[in-house]
N, CA, C and O of each residue as an XYZ file, in Angstrom:
284
protein
N      -5.182     -9.306     -6.935
C      -6.443     -8.670     -6.597
C      -6.380     -7.195     -6.963
O      -5.325     -6.563     -6.907
N      -7.496     -6.688     -7.323
C      -7.600     -5.279     -7.683
C      -8.744     -4.645     -6.901
O      -9.546     -5.348     -6.286
N      -8.818     -3.326     -6.925
C      -9.946     -2.666     -6.245
C     -11.300     -3.155     -6.759
O     -12.295     -3.098     -6.036
N     -11.342     -3.636     -8.003
C     -12.601     -4.144     -8.552
C     -13.105     -5.354     -7.766
O     -14.302     -5.644     -7.772
N     -12.195     -6.062     -7.089
C     -12.597     -7.201     -6.270
C     -13.320     -6.772     -4.996
O     -13.939     -7.601     -4.329
N     -13.249     -5.504     -4.657
C     -13.823     -4.981     -3.429
C     -14.644     -3.732     -3.731
O     -14.246     -2.631     -3.351
N     -15.776     -3.881     -4.404
C     -16.545     -2.696     -4.802
C     -16.986     -1.832     -3.626
O     -17.185     -0.628     -3.782
N     -17.138     -2.437     -2.454
C     -17.559     -1.644     -1.293
C     -16.492     -0.630     -0.891
O     -16.813      0.406     -0.309
N     -15.233     -0.917     -1.196
C     -14.169      0.041     -0.881
C     -14.323      1.332     -1.681
O     -14.036      2.420     -1.180
N     -14.777      1.204     -2.921
C     -14.942      2.392     -3.766
C     -15.983      3.348     -3.209
O     -15.955      4.543     -3.502
N     -16.897      2.826     -2.409
C     -17.949      3.677     -1.853
C     -17.508      4.419     -0.596
O     -18.203      5.326     -0.137
N     -16.376      4.046     -0.046
C     -15.875      4.711      1.161
C     -15.285      6.074      0.808
O     -14.821      6.274     -0.314
N     -15.300      7.006      1.747
C     -14.636      8.293      1.508
C     -13.126      8.082      1.323
O     -12.557      7.102      1.803
N     -12.510      9.004      0.631
C     -11.072      8.899      0.358
C     -10.274      8.752      1.650
O      -9.313      7.983      1.695
N     -10.653      9.467      2.686
C      -9.900      9.389      3.942
C      -9.947      7.979      4.530
O      -8.953      7.513      5.087
N     -11.066      7.307      4.416
C     -11.177      5.937      4.927
C     -10.355      4.976      4.082
O      -9.698      4.082      4.616
N     -10.389      5.158      2.747
C      -9.585      4.291      1.875
C      -8.103      4.484      2.146
O      -7.343      3.516      2.148
N      -7.678      5.736      2.378
C      -6.273      5.993      2.678
C      -5.869      5.366      4.005
O      -4.756      4.854      4.130
N      -6.748      5.399      4.990
C      -6.467      4.789      6.284
C      -6.290      3.279      6.134
O      -5.376      2.700      6.720
N      -7.150      2.650      5.361
C      -7.037      1.203      5.106
C      -5.721      0.900      4.398
O      -5.032     -0.059      4.743
N      -5.377      1.716      3.412
C      -4.122      1.525      2.684
C      -2.932      1.650      3.619
O      -2.006      0.841      3.560
N      -2.949      2.655      4.476
C      -1.867      2.855      5.443
C      -1.729      1.635      6.360
O      -0.621      1.176      6.635
N      -2.853      1.126      6.821
C      -2.817     -0.045      7.702
C      -2.261     -1.267      6.980
O      -1.537     -2.066      7.573
N      -2.597     -1.411      5.704
C      -2.077     -2.541      4.924
C      -0.566     -2.422      4.734
O       0.155     -3.410      4.876
N      -0.082     -1.219      4.415
C       1.356     -1.007      4.257
C       2.089     -1.292      5.562
O       3.130     -1.949      5.572
N       1.532     -0.790      6.667
C       2.159     -1.026      7.970
C       2.210     -2.515      8.285
O       3.196     -3.007      8.834
N       1.164     -3.217      7.942
C       1.111     -4.657      8.178
C       2.177     -5.372      7.348
O       2.875     -6.254      7.849
N       2.295     -4.991      6.090
C       3.291     -5.627      5.219
C       4.701     -5.287      5.668
O       5.595     -6.131      5.610
N       4.905     -4.058      6.115
C       6.235     -3.626      6.553
C       6.680     -4.354      7.807
O       7.877     -4.503      8.051
N       5.723     -4.809      8.603
C       6.097     -5.504      9.835
C       6.462     -6.965      9.583
O       7.021     -7.623     10.461
N       6.153     -7.475      8.399
C       6.555     -8.837      8.055
C       8.060     -8.880      7.871
O       8.658     -7.932      7.362
N       8.656     -9.958      8.277
C      10.097    -10.110      8.119
C      10.401    -10.732      6.757
O      10.694    -11.924      6.655
N      10.329     -9.912      5.720
C      10.586    -10.404      4.374
C      12.074    -10.310      4.074
O      12.706     -9.300      4.383
N      12.636    -11.348      3.479
C      14.058    -11.300      3.156
C      14.335    -10.302      2.027
O      13.539    -10.152      1.100
N      15.460     -9.637      2.128
C      15.891     -8.711      1.087
C      16.970     -9.421      0.276
O      17.986     -9.839      0.831
N      16.756     -9.561     -1.035
C      17.756    -10.251     -1.859
C      19.114     -9.552     -1.793
O      19.192     -8.327     -1.690
N      20.168    -10.338     -1.853
C      21.530     -9.800     -1.818
C      21.755     -8.799     -2.948
O      22.456     -7.804     -2.764
N      21.168     -9.053     -4.107
C      21.338     -8.133     -5.243
C      20.758     -6.759     -4.930
O      21.303     -5.748     -5.372
N      19.658     -6.705     -4.172
C      19.071     -5.416     -3.795
C      19.974     -4.683     -2.810
O      20.150     -3.467     -2.894
N      20.540     -5.436     -1.882
C      21.454     -4.829     -0.913
C      22.686     -4.271     -1.614
O      23.149     -3.178     -1.286
N      23.218     -5.017     -2.577
C      24.386     -4.574     -3.335
C      24.077     -3.292     -4.103
O      24.876     -2.356     -4.108
N      22.925     -3.257     -4.746
C      22.527     -2.068     -5.504
C      22.359     -0.867     -4.580
O      22.776      0.240     -4.920
N      21.755     -1.077     -3.422
C      21.574      0.011     -2.468
C      22.914      0.546     -1.970
O      23.116      1.758     -1.903
N      23.830     -0.359     -1.621
C      25.159      0.081     -1.166
C      25.874      0.866     -2.258
O      26.506      1.886     -1.982
N      25.778      0.400     -3.477
C      26.418      1.076     -4.605
C      25.825      2.467     -4.817
O      26.553      3.434     -5.039
N      24.511      2.556     -4.748
C      23.836      3.849     -4.940
C      24.186      4.827     -3.822
O      24.427      6.007     -4.074
N      24.211      4.333     -2.597
C      24.554      5.204     -1.463
C      25.999      5.686     -1.562
O      26.290      6.839     -1.245
N      26.902      4.816     -1.999
C      28.307      5.201     -2.153
C      28.448      6.270     -3.240
O      29.186      7.239     -3.068
N      27.738      6.091     -4.357
C      27.786      7.084     -5.440
C      27.249      8.423     -4.948
O      27.796      9.473     -5.285
N      26.190      8.390     -4.158
C      25.621      9.615     -3.594
C      26.633     10.290     -2.666
O      26.820     11.505     -2.722
N      27.281      9.499     -1.819
C      28.262     10.043     -0.870
C      29.445     10.676     -1.599
O      30.025     11.648     -1.116
N      29.804     10.127     -2.763
C      30.908     10.684     -3.553
C      30.464     11.865     -4.412
O      31.285     12.488     -5.085
N      29.175     12.172     -4.391
C      28.659     13.270     -5.207
C      28.480     12.897     -6.659
O      28.416     13.774     -7.520
N      28.398     11.615     -6.946
C      28.293     11.144     -8.324
C      26.869     10.763     -8.719
O      26.627     10.374     -9.862
N      25.938     10.868     -7.799
C      24.557     10.472     -8.090
C      23.762     11.661     -8.594
O      23.926     12.783     -8.114
N      22.900     11.406     -9.565
C      21.978     12.439    -10.019
C      20.866     12.544     -9.000
O      20.229     11.545     -8.667
N      20.630     13.730     -8.506
C      19.549     13.940     -7.551
C      18.587     14.981     -8.094
O      18.944     15.789     -8.951
N      17.382     14.950     -7.593
C      16.340     15.861     -8.028
C      15.601     16.382     -6.805
O      15.452     15.680     -5.805
N      15.145     17.617     -6.901
C      14.250     18.124     -5.869
C      12.873     17.531     -6.138
O      12.624     17.004     -7.222
N      11.992     17.613     -5.171
C      10.633     17.108     -5.364
C       9.950     17.873     -6.496
O       9.216     17.280     -7.287
N      10.183     19.172     -6.580
C       9.583     19.976     -7.645
C      10.075     19.510     -9.017
O       9.288     19.406     -9.958
N      11.377     19.230     -9.129
C      11.927     18.750    -10.400
C      11.348     17.393    -10.778
O      11.047     17.140    -11.944
N      11.195     16.529     -9.789
C      10.642     15.207    -10.048
C       9.193     15.315    -10.529
O       8.807     14.667    -11.502
N       8.399     16.132     -9.849
C       7.006     16.306    -10.258
C       6.912     16.880    -11.663
O       6.100     16.431    -12.471
N       7.747     17.873    -11.951
C       7.753     18.468    -13.297
C       8.093     17.411    -14.339
O       7.443     17.320    -15.380
N       9.111     16.618    -14.052
C       9.551     15.582    -14.985
C       8.434     14.572    -15.259
O       8.209     14.174    -16.402
N       7.750     14.170    -14.208
C       6.665     13.208    -14.372
C       5.519     13.796    -15.174
O       4.948     13.127    -16.035
N       5.183     15.040    -14.893
C       4.052     15.678    -15.590
C       4.341     15.965    -17.046
O       3.420     16.021    -17.860
N       5.611     16.148    -17.392
C       5.962     16.552    -18.762
C       6.681     15.459    -19.542
O       7.454     15.750    -20.455
N       6.430     14.215    -19.187
C       7.009     13.106    -19.971
C       6.406     13.099    -21.355
O       5.244     13.456    -21.548
N       7.223     12.684    -22.328
C       6.662     12.573    -23.667
C       6.551     11.142    -24.086
O       6.096     10.857    -25.194
């Protein structure tokens, strides 16, 4: 489904659309969805690399700059 399926949503103010989106995310987050073992393994590996100082990190400003200046 896309926003085009709900044209009445487009007519709502941005604050109302954001509130609906927040409620949908909260609803989905409360579902007990299984996390694949491969995702858990990747997360543990990434956290370990970060703890060892081996992970590349970015400030929010650097991330925004990178996104805006992609070629």
